[in-house]
C-alpha positions as CSV (number, residue, x, y, z in Angstrom):
1,M,-85.0,58.0,-30.4
2,A,-82.1,60.1,-31.7
3,L,-79.7,61.7,-29.3
4,P,-79.3,65.5,-29.3
5,S,-76.2,66.7,-31.1
6,S,-74.6,68.1,-28.0
7,R,-75.1,64.8,-26.2
8,L,-73.5,63.0,-29.1
9,V,-70.5,65.1,-28.9
10,N,-70.1,64.5,-25.2
11,F,-70.5,60.7,-25.6
12,A,-67.8,60.7,-28.4
13,L,-65.4,62.6,-26.1
14,A,-66.0,60.2,-23.3
15,L,-65.2,57.2,-25.5
16,L,-62.1,58.9,-26.7
17,A,-61.0,59.6,-23.1
18,V,-61.5,56.0,-22.1
19,G,-59.4,54.8,-25.0
20,L,-56.6,57.2,-24.2
21,I,-56.5,56.1,-20.6
22,T,-56.5,52.5,-21.6
23,L,-53.6,53.0,-24.0
24,F,-51.7,55.0,-21.3
25,F,-51.8,52.2,-18.7
26,K,-51.1,49.5,-21.3
27,G,-47.9,51.3,-22.2
28,F,-46.7,51.2,-18.6
29,A,-47.6,47.5,-18.3
30,D,-45.6,46.8,-21.5
31,E,-42.5,48.4,-20.0
32,D,-42.6,47.0,-16.5
33,L,-43.8,43.4,-17.0
34,P,-42.0,40.7,-18.9
35,A,-43.8,39.4,-21.9
36,K,-45.3,36.0,-21.5
37,K,-43.4,33.5,-23.6
38,V,-45.4,30.9,-25.4
39,A,-43.9,28.1,-27.3
40,P,-44.6,28.3,-31.0
41,P,-47.2,25.9,-32.3
42,S,-44.7,24.2,-34.5
43,A,-42.3,23.4,-31.6
44,S,-41.7,19.6,-31.3
45,M,-41.9,17.5,-28.1
46,S,-38.1,17.0,-28.1
47,E,-37.6,20.8,-28.0
48,K,-40.0,21.0,-25.1
49,R,-38.2,18.3,-23.2
50,G,-34.9,20.0,-24.0
51,K,-36.1,23.3,-22.5
52,S,-37.5,21.4,-19.4
53,T,-34.1,19.7,-19.0
54,V,-32.3,23.1,-19.1
55,K,-34.6,24.4,-16.4
56,R,-34.0,21.4,-14.2
57,S,-30.3,21.7,-14.8
58,R,-30.4,25.4,-13.8
59,R,-32.4,24.6,-10.8
60,K,-30.1,21.8,-9.7
61,K,-27.0,24.1,-10.2
62,N,-28.7,26.7,-8.1
63,Q,-29.4,24.2,-5.3
64,V,-25.7,23.0,-5.4
65,L,-24.4,26.5,-5.2
66,Q,-26.6,27.3,-2.2
67,Q,-25.6,24.1,-0.5
68,W,-21.9,24.8,-1.1
69,A,-22.4,28.4,0.2
70,R,-24.0,27.1,3.4
71,Q,-21.0,24.8,4.0
72,Q,-18.5,27.7,3.5
73,S,-20.4,30.2,5.7
74,S,-21.8,30.4,9.2
75,L,-25.3,31.1,8.0
76,P,-27.9,28.7,9.3
77,V,-29.4,26.1,7.0
78,G,-32.5,27.5,5.3
79,H,-31.2,31.1,5.2
80,E,-31.6,31.3,1.4
81,G,-35.3,30.4,1.7
82,G,-35.1,26.6,1.3
83,T,-35.2,24.4,-1.8
84,P,-37.5,25.8,-4.6
85,Q,-40.6,23.7,-5.0
86,N,-41.4,24.5,-8.6
87,E,-39.9,26.1,-11.7
88,E,-41.3,29.5,-10.9
89,S,-39.8,29.7,-7.5
90,A,-36.5,28.3,-8.9
91,A,-36.4,31.1,-11.4
92,Q,-37.1,33.7,-8.7
93,E,-34.2,32.3,-6.6
94,E,-31.8,32.4,-9.6
95,S,-32.7,36.0,-10.2
96,A,-32.4,36.9,-6.5
97,V,-28.8,36.0,-5.8
98,G,-27.8,37.5,-2.4
99,P,-24.4,39.1,-1.6
100,H,-23.1,35.9,0.0
101,E,-23.8,33.8,-3.0
102,A,-22.2,36.4,-5.3
103,M,-19.1,36.5,-3.2
104,V,-18.6,32.7,-3.3
105,G,-19.7,32.2,-6.9
106,T,-16.2,32.1,-8.3
107,E,-15.0,29.6,-5.7
108,A,-18.1,27.4,-6.3
109,S,-17.4,27.5,-10.0
110,S,-13.8,26.3,-9.3
111,A,-15.2,23.4,-7.2
112,A,-17.4,22.5,-10.1
113,E,-14.5,22.5,-12.5
114,R,-12.5,20.2,-10.2
115,V,-15.5,17.8,-10.1
116,S,-15.7,17.8,-13.9
117,G,-11.9,17.1,-13.9
118,E,-12.4,14.0,-11.8
119,E,-15.2,12.8,-14.1
120,K,-12.8,13.4,-17.0
121,A,-10.3,11.1,-15.4
122,E,-12.7,8.3,-15.5
123,R,-13.1,8.3,-19.3
124,L,-10.7,6.5,-21.6
125,M,-7.4,8.3,-22.3
126,T,-7.1,9.4,-25.9
127,Q,-4.1,8.8,-28.2
128,E,-3.3,12.5,-28.1
129,E,-3.4,12.6,-24.3
130,L,-1.1,9.6,-24.1
131,G,1.3,11.4,-26.5
132,V,1.5,14.4,-24.1
133,E,2.1,12.1,-21.1
134,L,4.9,10.2,-22.9
135,E,6.5,13.5,-24.0
136,H,6.4,14.6,-20.3
137,L,7.9,11.3,-19.1
138,A,10.7,11.5,-21.6
139,G,11.8,14.8,-20.1
140,I,12.1,13.4,-16.5
141,E,15.8,12.5,-15.9
142,D,15.5,11.3,-12.3
143,A,14.7,7.5,-12.4
144,T,12.7,7.4,-9.2
145,E,10.6,10.4,-10.2
146,R,10.1,9.0,-13.7
147,Q,9.0,5.6,-12.4
148,T,6.6,7.2,-9.9
149,A,5.0,9.0,-12.9
150,L,4.9,5.7,-14.8
151,R,3.1,4.0,-12.0
152,E,0.4,6.6,-12.0
153,L,0.0,6.3,-15.7
154,G,-0.1,2.5,-15.4
155,K,-2.8,2.7,-12.7
156,T,-4.9,5.0,-14.9
157,L,-4.7,2.8,-18.0
158,G,-5.2,-0.4,-15.9
159,R,-8.4,0.9,-14.3
160,Q,-9.6,1.9,-17.7
161,M,-8.7,-1.6,-19.0
162,N,-7.0,0.2,-21.9
163,A,-4.7,-2.5,-23.1
164,E,-4.0,-0.8,-26.5
165,L,-2.5,2.4,-24.9
166,A,-0.7,0.3,-22.3
167,L,1.1,-1.7,-25.0
168,Q,2.0,1.5,-26.8
169,T,3.5,2.9,-23.6
170,L,5.5,-0.3,-23.0
171,A,6.8,-0.2,-26.6
172,S,8.1,3.4,-26.0
173,L,10.1,2.6,-22.9
174,T,13.7,1.5,-23.3
175,Q,14.7,0.9,-19.7
176,F,13.6,-2.4,-18.2
177,D,13.1,-0.9,-14.7
178,D,10.7,1.7,-16.3
179,R,8.8,-1.1,-18.1
180,A,8.5,-3.2,-15.0
181,A,7.3,-0.3,-12.8
182,F,4.6,0.5,-15.4
183,A,3.6,-3.1,-16.2
184,N,3.2,-4.0,-12.5
185,E,0.9,-1.1,-11.9
186,V,-1.2,-1.8,-14.9
187,V,-1.6,-5.5,-13.9
188,R,-2.4,-4.5,-10.3
189,A,-5.1,-2.1,-11.4
190,M,-6.6,-4.7,-13.7
191,L,-6.7,-7.2,-10.9
192,E,-8.4,-4.7,-8.7
193,K,-11.1,-4.6,-11.4
194,K,-11.3,-8.5,-11.0
195,N,-10.2,-9.1,-14.5
196,P,-7.1,-11.3,-14.4
197,A,-7.8,-12.6,-17.9
198,A,-7.2,-9.2,-19.3
199,A,-4.0,-8.7,-17.3
200,A,-2.7,-12.1,-18.5
201,Q,-3.6,-11.3,-22.1
202,L,-1.8,-8.0,-21.9
203,M,1.4,-9.5,-20.6
204,A,1.3,-12.2,-23.3
205,Q,1.0,-9.6,-26.0
206,T,4.2,-7.8,-24.7
207,G,6.2,-10.9,-25.6
208,D,8.6,-9.9,-22.8
209,S,9.5,-13.0,-20.8
210,K,10.9,-11.0,-17.9
211,L,7.7,-8.9,-17.6
212,I,5.6,-12.1,-17.8
213,Q,7.6,-13.7,-15.1
214,G,7.5,-10.6,-12.9
215,T,3.7,-10.4,-13.0
216,S,2.6,-14.0,-13.3
217,R,2.5,-14.5,-9.5
218,Q,0.1,-11.6,-9.0
219,I,-2.1,-12.9,-11.8
220,A,-2.1,-16.5,-10.5
221,S,-2.9,-15.5,-6.9
222,A,-5.8,-13.3,-8.0
223,W,-7.2,-15.6,-10.7
224,G,-7.1,-18.7,-8.4
225,G,-9.6,-17.1,-6.0
226,L,-11.9,-16.1,-8.8
227,D,-11.9,-18.9,-11.5
228,P,-9.4,-21.7,-10.7
229,A,-10.2,-23.7,-13.8
230,A,-9.4,-20.8,-16.1
231,A,-6.4,-19.9,-14.1
232,L,-4.9,-23.4,-14.3
233,Q,-5.5,-23.4,-18.0
234,W,-3.6,-20.1,-18.4
235,A,-0.8,-21.4,-16.1
236,G,-0.2,-24.3,-18.5
237,T,0.5,-21.9,-21.3
238,L,3.5,-20.2,-19.6
239,A,6.7,-20.8,-21.3
240,Q,9.0,-21.9,-18.5
241,P,8.3,-25.0,-16.3
242,K,9.4,-23.2,-13.2
243,M,6.8,-20.4,-13.9
244,V,4.2,-23.1,-14.5
245,N,4.8,-24.8,-11.2
246,Q,5.0,-21.5,-9.3
247,A,1.7,-20.4,-10.9
248,Y,0.1,-23.7,-9.8
249,R,1.2,-23.2,-6.3
250,D,-0.1,-19.7,-6.1
251,I,-3.4,-20.7,-7.7
252,V,-4.0,-23.6,-5.4
253,Y,-3.3,-21.4,-2.3
254,S,-5.9,-18.9,-3.3
255,W,-8.3,-21.7,-4.4
256,A,-7.9,-23.5,-1.1
257,A,-8.7,-20.3,0.8
258,K,-12.1,-20.3,-0.9
259,D,-12.8,-24.0,-1.5
260,L,-10.4,-26.3,0.4
261,N,-11.9,-29.6,-0.7
262,S,-11.9,-28.8,-4.4
263,A,-8.3,-27.6,-4.3
264,Y,-7.3,-30.7,-2.4
265,N,-9.1,-33.1,-4.8
266,W,-7.3,-31.5,-7.8
267,A,-3.9,-31.5,-6.1
268,A,-4.4,-35.2,-5.1
269,Q,-4.6,-36.1,-8.8
270,I,-1.2,-34.7,-9.7
271,P,1.0,-37.7,-10.7
272,D,4.4,-36.0,-9.8
273,P,4.9,-36.8,-6.1
274,R,7.2,-33.8,-5.6
275,M,4.8,-31.4,-7.2
276,Q,1.8,-32.9,-5.4
277,G,3.7,-32.4,-2.1
278,E,4.4,-28.8,-2.8
279,L,0.7,-28.2,-3.7
280,M,-0.4,-29.9,-0.5
281,G,1.9,-27.7,1.4
282,R,0.2,-24.6,-0.1
283,I,-3.2,-26.0,0.8
284,G,-2.0,-26.6,4.4
285,L,-0.8,-22.9,4.6
286,A,-4.3,-21.8,3.5
287,L,-5.9,-24.0,6.1
288,A,-3.6,-22.7,8.8
289,Q,-4.9,-19.2,8.2
290,K,-8.4,-20.4,9.1
291,D,-7.8,-23.2,11.6
292,P,-4.1,-23.5,12.6
293,M,-4.8,-26.4,15.0
294,A,-6.4,-28.5,12.2
295,A,-3.6,-27.6,9.8
296,A,-1.0,-28.7,12.4
297,Q,-2.7,-32.0,13.0
298,W,-3.1,-32.5,9.3
299,A,0.6,-31.8,8.6
300,V,1.9,-34.5,10.8
301,Q,0.4,-37.1,8.5
302,F,2.8,-36.2,5.7
303,E,5.8,-38.4,5.2
304,D,7.6,-35.7,3.2
305,Q,9.6,-33.9,6.0
306,K,9.9,-30.7,3.9
307,V,6.1,-30.4,3.3
308,Q,5.4,-31.3,6.9
309,G,7.8,-28.8,8.2
310,E,6.5,-26.0,5.9
311,I,2.9,-26.5,7.1
312,L,3.8,-27.0,10.7
313,S,6.0,-23.9,10.9
314,S,3.2,-21.6,9.8
315,A,0.3,-23.5,11.6
316,V,2.0,-23.8,15.0
317,Q,3.1,-20.1,15.0
318,L,-0.5,-19.0,14.1
319,W,-1.8,-21.4,16.7
320,A,0.6,-20.0,19.4
321,L,-0.6,-16.4,18.7
322,K,-4.2,-17.6,19.5
323,D,-3.5,-20.2,22.3
324,M,0.1,-20.4,23.4
325,A,-0.5,-23.2,26.0
326,A,-2.2,-25.5,23.4
327,A,0.5,-24.9,20.8
328,V,3.2,-25.6,23.3
329,G,1.5,-28.8,24.3
330,F,1.3,-29.9,20.7
331,V,5.0,-29.2,20.0
332,N,5.9,-31.2,23.1
333,Q,4.2,-34.3,21.6
334,L,6.1,-34.1,18.3
335,P,8.7,-36.9,17.8
336,A,12.3,-36.0,18.2
337,G,14.0,-34.6,15.2
338,S,14.6,-31.4,13.2
339,T,10.8,-30.6,12.8
340,R,10.4,-30.6,16.5
341,E,13.4,-28.4,17.1
342,Q,12.3,-25.9,14.4
343,N,8.9,-25.6,16.1
344,I,10.4,-25.2,19.5
345,N,12.5,-22.4,18.1
346,A,9.5,-20.7,16.3
347,V,7.2,-20.9,19.3
348,S,9.9,-19.7,21.8
349,R,10.5,-16.6,19.7
350,L,6.9,-15.7,20.1
351,W,6.6,-16.7,23.7
352,V,9.6,-14.6,24.9
353,R,7.8,-11.5,23.9
354,T,5.1,-12.0,26.5
355,D,6.8,-14.2,29.1
356,P,10.6,-14.5,28.8
357,A,11.1,-16.5,31.9
358,K,8.6,-19.3,30.9
359,A,10.0,-19.3,27.3
360,I,13.5,-19.7,28.5
361,E,12.6,-22.5,31.0
362,W,10.6,-24.3,28.3
363,V,13.4,-24.3,25.8
364,S,15.9,-25.4,28.5
365,R,13.8,-28.4,29.3
366,N,12.6,-29.5,25.9
367,A,15.1,-28.5,23.3
368,A,17.7,-31.1,22.2
369,P,21.2,-30.5,23.7
370,E,22.7,-29.9,20.2
371,S,20.2,-27.1,19.4
372,R,19.4,-25.7,22.9
373,D,22.0,-23.1,23.1
374,S,21.4,-21.9,19.5
375,I,17.7,-21.5,20.2
376,L,18.3,-19.7,23.5
377,S,20.7,-17.3,21.7
378,G,18.0,-16.5,19.1
379,I,15.3,-15.8,21.7
380,G,17.8,-13.6,23.5
381,G,18.0,-11.4,20.4
382,V,14.2,-11.2,20.2
383,W,13.9,-10.3,23.9
384,A,16.5,-7.5,23.5
385,R,14.0,-5.6,21.3
386,Q,11.8,-5.2,24.4
387,D,14.3,-5.2,27.3
388,P,17.9,-5.0,26.0
389,L,19.4,-4.7,29.5
390,A,17.6,-7.7,30.9
391,A,18.3,-9.8,27.8
392,S,22.0,-8.8,27.7
393,K,22.5,-9.6,31.4
394,W,20.9,-13.0,30.8
395,V,23.0,-14.1,27.8
396,A,26.1,-12.8,29.5
397,G,25.7,-15.7,31.9
398,F,25.8,-18.5,29.3
399,S,28.3,-21.1,30.1
400,D,29.3,-22.0,26.5
401,P,31.8,-19.4,25.3
402,Q,30.8,-19.6,21.6
403,V,27.1,-19.4,22.3
404,R,27.7,-16.6,24.8
405,S,29.7,-14.6,22.3
406,Q,27.0,-14.9,19.6
407,A,24.1,-14.2,22.0
408,L,25.8,-11.2,23.6
409,S,26.7,-9.7,20.2
410,A,23.1,-10.1,19.1
411,T,21.5,-8.5,22.2
412,T,23.9,-5.6,22.5
413,A,23.8,-4.8,18.8
414,Q,20.0,-4.7,19.1
415,W,20.4,-2.4,22.1
416,A,22.8,-0.1,20.2
417,T,20.2,0.6,17.5
418,K,18.3,2.6,20.1
419,D,21.0,3.7,22.7
420,P,24.6,2.9,21.6
421,Q,26.1,4.8,24.5
422,A,24.2,2.8,27.1
423,A,25.0,-0.5,25.2
424,M,28.7,0.4,25.1
425,S,28.7,1.3,28.8
426,F,27.3,-2.1,29.6
427,V,29.7,-4.0,27.4
428,S,32.7,-2.1,28.7
429,G,31.9,-3.3,32.2
430,L,32.0,-7.0,31.3
431,P,35.1,-9.2,31.8
432,Q,37.6,-8.7,29.0
433,D,37.3,-11.9,26.9
434,A,36.4,-12.9,23.4
435,A,32.7,-12.4,24.0
436,Q,33.2,-8.9,25.3
437,G,35.4,-8.0,22.3
438,M,32.8,-9.3,19.8
439,A,30.1,-7.4,21.6
440,T,32.1,-4.2,21.6
441,S,32.7,-4.4,17.9
442,S,29.0,-5.1,17.3
443,V,27.9,-2.1,19.3
444,L,30.6,0.1,17.6
445,R,29.2,-0.7,14.2
446,M,25.7,0.3,15.2
447,W,27.1,3.4,16.8
448,V,28.9,4.5,13.5
449,N,25.6,4.1,11.7
450,K,23.8,6.3,14.1
451,D,26.4,8.9,15.1
452,P,30.0,8.6,13.6
453,A,31.3,11.6,15.5
454,A,30.3,10.1,18.9
455,A,31.8,6.7,17.9
456,I,35.1,8.3,16.9
457,S,35.2,10.1,20.2
458,W,34.7,6.8,22.1
459,V,37.5,5.0,20.1
460,E,39.9,7.9,20.7
461,G,39.4,7.4,24.5
462,V,40.2,3.7,24.5
463,R,43.3,2.8,26.5
464,G,45.7,0.4,25.1
465,A,47.3,0.8,21.6
466,S,46.4,-2.6,20.3
467,Q,42.8,-2.4,21.3
468,Q,42.4,1.1,20.0
469,S,43.9,0.1,16.6
470,A,41.5,-2.8,16.3
471,Y,38.5,-0.5,17.1
472,Y,39.8,2.1,14.6
473,E,39.7,-0.5,11.9
474,V,36.2,-1.7,12.8
475,L,35.0,1.9,12.8
476,G,36.7,2.7,9.5
477,K,35.4,-0.3,7.7
478,Q,31.8,0.4,8.8
479,W,31.9,4.1,7.9
480,L,33.4,3.3,4.5
481,A,30.5,1.0,3.8
482,I,27.9,3.7,4.5
483,D,29.6,7.0,3.5
484,P,32.9,6.4,1.6
485,K,33.6,10.0,0.9
486,Q,33.4,11.3,4.4
487,A,35.0,8.2,5.8
488,T,38.0,8.5,3.4
489,E,38.5,12.1,4.4
490,W,38.5,11.3,8.1
491,I,40.7,8.2,7.8
492,S,43.3,10.2,5.8
493,G,43.6,12.9,8.5
494,S,43.0,10.7,11.6
495,R,45.5,9.7,14.3
496,M,45.1,6.0,13.6
497,P,48.3,4.0,12.9
498,N,49.6,4.1,9.3
499,E,49.3,0.3,8.9
500,V,45.6,0.5,9.7
501,K,45.2,3.4,7.2
502,Q,46.9,1.3,4.6
503,R,44.6,-1.6,5.2
504,L,41.5,0.6,5.0
505,L,42.7,2.7,2.1
506,P,44.9,0.5,-0.1
């Protein structure tokens, strides 16, 4: 049935009103809400993965900034709302940066730049960067400062295993000390990377025999513990026989520390008796580090006194540090001779640090008469490092004048390195004889090193013209050795006799 005309008009107006209202609200929605982004149908999978990576990167950066901000502030963990769980929440957090994050944003960016700088340092140095470094080094006039910079450059190139630029650097250096400082650091860094073969090849390419000799021991020691066979083969290529033999000794020592039996079996096949003995000595030293008692017992089997003494000296001292009584008992059983006396001397110098009375008594009873006084004098000097007064009083009672003079000079000089005034006061109270005179001169030398003005004041107060002149000369010689300019000025204007001045300043 047809609608009346008036009703048709009303219906049309209603439809128009609904349309206008819909358009009105749609306009507001278009202004306030972001348009939904849809990837174009033609977008490839790689483009989608790229966009996903960018989102993850932005989210990770946001998390790092928040963590850094928490560390720099007193805000409790979780203040920023926690870690975003999805891309939508990550985007919300990125758009909702609070005042604290805004404040530290610049500092966090600086921290990120420093990190990227560290990562940059790990990559290989370029030719252009090396050119800049070398230009900078050429402008450093101070040798110590320049060599410090060269060591840093060597460390960098060595860690990067960058032999090409290392060779170019060496070729640009004219001073041997500069070359040595740089080369040693490159080699050390390569060895830290456990690549002695690369270090050896680099040094061979330099063609510099001094550099090769200066670094060969480092390489041999490191290579012997990693690959003895390859290390021995390399050692045989060294130009000088002395370098070859030294490299063998260093290789065997490191080898024995890892595999004692294999190192011993190889050394036992060396036809040259002298070289074999030296290698066995190195094996014994390696054994002493692990088991000093076994090394000492093994050493006595050698007929070669030099090899035996070398092993025993190290083994017995290490043994004494672990078990003094056992080491002393072992030394007491050694046959009379130089090896026994050497070990008595070595052990007593360790023992006197913990029990001077027992050490002195042991030496007095067991050392041979011809070496006893010398050993006692030596341990007196060691004792003086801990108790200079007690040690000086003890040696002052020695009966042999010559030994007494040597021992007293040693103990009082040691004392003077810490307290020259107290040492001089002690010496001045001793009977005036040759020993007292030598001790006074020893203390005076140490005093000049420590405080020249105080030493001068003491000499000027000495009574007796002959003694004072002698001490003026001792003082002047010592001061000239350490500070010629000031010493010369003082001597020229001092009150010392003219004949002494002429001897000091010819």
